[in-house]
C-alpha positions as CSV (number, residue, x, y, z in Angstrom):
1,M,0.0,0.0,0.0
2,E,2.9,2.4,0.7
3,I,4.0,2.1,-2.9
4,N,0.6,3.1,-4.2
5,S,0.5,6.2,-2.0
6,K,4.0,7.2,-3.1
7,I,3.0,6.8,-6.7
8,E,-0.1,9.0,-6.1
9,K,2.1,11.6,-4.4
10,A,4.6,11.4,-7.3
11,K,1.8,12.0,-9.7
12,K,1.1,15.3,-7.8
13,G,4.8,16.3,-8.2
14,D,6.0,15.3,-4.7
15,Q,9.8,15.1,-5.0
16,I,10.2,13.0,-1.8
17,A,7.9,10.4,-3.4
18,F,10.0,10.4,-6.6
19,T,13.1,9.8,-4.6
20,F,11.5,7.0,-2.6
21,L,10.4,5.3,-5.9
22,L,13.8,5.7,-7.4
23,D,15.5,4.2,-4.3
24,Y,12.9,1.4,-4.0
25,F,13.0,0.2,-7.6
26,W,16.5,1.2,-8.7
27,N,18.2,-2.2,-8.0
28,E,15.5,-4.1,-9.7
29,V,15.6,-2.1,-12.9
30,Y,19.4,-1.8,-12.8
31,G,19.9,-5.5,-12.2
32,F,17.5,-6.3,-15.1
33,M,19.5,-4.1,-17.5
34,L,22.9,-5.3,-16.2
35,K,21.9,-8.9,-17.1
36,R,21.0,-7.8,-20.6
37,T,23.8,-5.4,-21.3
38,E,26.6,-7.0,-19.2
39,N,28.0,-3.4,-18.9
40,E,27.6,-1.4,-15.7
41,T,27.9,2.0,-17.3
42,I,25.3,1.2,-20.0
43,A,23.0,-0.4,-17.5
44,E,23.3,2.6,-15.2
45,D,22.6,5.0,-18.1
46,I,19.6,3.0,-19.3
47,T,18.3,2.9,-15.7
48,I,18.6,6.6,-15.3
49,E,16.9,7.2,-18.7
50,T,14.1,4.7,-17.6
51,F,13.4,6.7,-14.4
52,S,13.5,10.0,-16.3
53,K,10.9,8.7,-18.8
54,A,8.8,7.1,-16.1
55,F,8.7,10.3,-14.0
56,D,7.9,12.4,-17.1
57,K,5.0,10.1,-17.9
58,I,3.9,9.0,-14.4
59,A,0.5,10.5,-14.9
60,T,-0.1,7.8,-17.5
61,Y,0.7,5.0,-15.2
62,N,-2.2,2.5,-14.9
63,S,-2.4,1.2,-11.3
64,E,-4.0,-2.0,-12.5
65,F,-0.4,-3.1,-13.3
66,Q,2.5,-3.5,-11.1
67,F,4.8,-0.4,-11.0
68,N,7.9,-2.4,-11.4
69,T,6.5,-4.2,-14.5
70,W,5.8,-0.7,-16.0
71,L,9.4,0.4,-15.2
72,I,10.8,-2.8,-16.8
73,A,8.7,-2.3,-19.9
74,I,10.1,1.3,-20.2
75,A,13.7,0.0,-19.6
76,K,13.2,-2.6,-22.4
77,N,12.1,0.1,-24.8
78,V,15.0,2.3,-23.9
79,Y,17.4,-0.6,-24.4
80,I,15.8,-1.5,-27.8
81,D,16.1,2.2,-28.9
82,L,19.8,2.1,-27.9
83,L,20.3,-1.1,-29.9
84,R,18.6,0.3,-32.9
85,K,20.7,3.5,-32.7
86,K,23.9,1.3,-32.5
87,K,22.7,-0.9,-35.4
88,T,22.1,2.0,-37.7
89,N,25.5,3.5,-36.8
90,L,27.3,0.2,-37.3
91,F,25.9,-1.3,-40.5
92,I,26.2,1.3,-43.2
93,E,26.9,-0.7,-46.4
94,I,29.7,0.7,-48.5
95,T,31.6,-0.9,-51.4
96,D,35.3,-1.8,-51.2
97,A,36.1,1.1,-53.6
98,E,34.3,3.5,-51.4
99,D,36.0,2.1,-48.3
100,Q,39.4,2.5,-50.0
101,Q,38.6,6.1,-51.1
102,A,37.5,7.0,-47.6
103,Y,40.6,5.5,-46.2
104,N,42.8,7.4,-48.6
105,I,41.2,10.8,-47.8
106,A,40.5,10.3,-44.1
107,D,42.6,12.5,-41.9
108,P,42.0,11.8,-38.2
109,T,43.3,15.3,-37.2
110,P,40.5,17.9,-36.9
111,S,40.7,20.8,-39.3
112,A,40.9,24.3,-38.0
113,E,37.2,24.7,-38.7
114,D,36.4,21.5,-36.8
115,A,38.4,22.7,-33.8
116,L,36.7,26.1,-33.9
117,I,33.2,24.5,-34.1
118,K,34.0,22.1,-31.2
119,E,35.4,25.0,-29.1
120,Q,32.3,27.2,-29.8
121,N,29.9,24.3,-29.0
122,L,31.8,23.6,-25.8
123,S,31.7,27.3,-24.7
124,R,28.0,27.4,-25.5
125,L,27.4,24.3,-23.4
126,L,29.5,25.7,-20.5
127,L,27.3,28.9,-20.6
128,C,24.2,26.7,-20.5
129,I,25.6,24.8,-17.5
130,K,26.3,28.1,-15.7
131,E,22.6,28.8,-15.8
132,L,22.0,25.7,-13.6
133,K,22.0,26.0,-9.8
134,P,25.5,25.4,-8.3
135,H,24.7,21.9,-6.9
136,Y,23.5,20.8,-10.4
137,Q,26.6,22.4,-12.0
138,E,28.7,20.4,-9.6
139,V,27.2,16.9,-10.4
140,I,27.3,17.6,-14.2
141,Q,30.9,18.7,-13.9
142,L,31.9,15.7,-11.9
143,R,30.1,13.1,-14.0
144,Y,30.7,14.4,-17.5
145,F,33.9,16.4,-17.3
146,Q,35.8,14.5,-14.6
147,E,34.1,11.2,-15.6
148,M,33.5,10.1,-12.0
149,T,31.1,7.2,-11.3
150,Y,27.9,7.8,-9.3
151,Q,29.5,6.3,-6.2
152,E,32.6,8.5,-6.5
153,I,30.4,11.6,-6.8
154,A,28.4,10.5,-3.7
155,L,31.6,10.2,-1.7
156,K,33.0,13.5,-3.1
157,I,29.9,15.6,-2.3
158,D,29.1,13.5,0.8
159,E,25.5,12.7,-0.2
160,P,23.7,9.4,-0.5
161,L,24.0,7.6,-3.9
162,S,20.2,8.0,-4.5
163,N,20.5,11.8,-4.1
164,V,23.3,11.9,-6.7
165,K,21.2,9.9,-9.1
166,V,18.2,12.2,-8.6
167,K,20.4,15.3,-8.9
168,L,21.9,14.1,-12.1
169,L,18.5,13.2,-13.5
170,R,17.2,16.7,-12.7
171,A,20.4,18.5,-13.9
172,K,20.3,16.7,-17.3
173,K,16.6,17.5,-17.7
174,L,17.1,21.2,-16.8
175,L,20.2,21.5,-19.0
176,A,18.3,20.1,-21.9
177,E,15.5,22.7,-21.3
178,I,18.1,25.5,-21.2
179,I,19.8,24.3,-24.3
180,E,16.5,24.1,-26.1
181,R,15.5,27.6,-24.9
182,N,18.8,29.1,-26.1
183,R,18.6,27.7,-29.6
């Protein structure tokens, strides 16, 4: 019964209820994805994406079904999307002649234009990150610029792992909104 009341509170936007649901179901969703991906980082990313999608669409959750079943269905779809993306990136058919031509002209060093574009994109991204609240800036910086694991971040900022996961989830969502707004 406690789960149902937390779901109802989460539907009303209660952040404590969201955190409770994340903590309560994290291991189940993460374990499910870890078995399929056999990669901790990918399983973690899919699990975060799953909770992000679930919390965005929590109003559509039908209580006739188990909440964990709903989360697993979302996780499966996120994983399938990831596989499709990888498949389309990996299997582009080219002839041997095209392959040789590409090999002959390919230069792995970025051109001056490429370096400039990358630098401009990075500076725009950093400006968007600066619009976030400081605690969101910190977790984004630690995760994506220093490439720390969630556990390392939790130790560094002296917060529970679940808080780090929720902060990153919110930070990514807010950052996406800022980037979209600044386009």
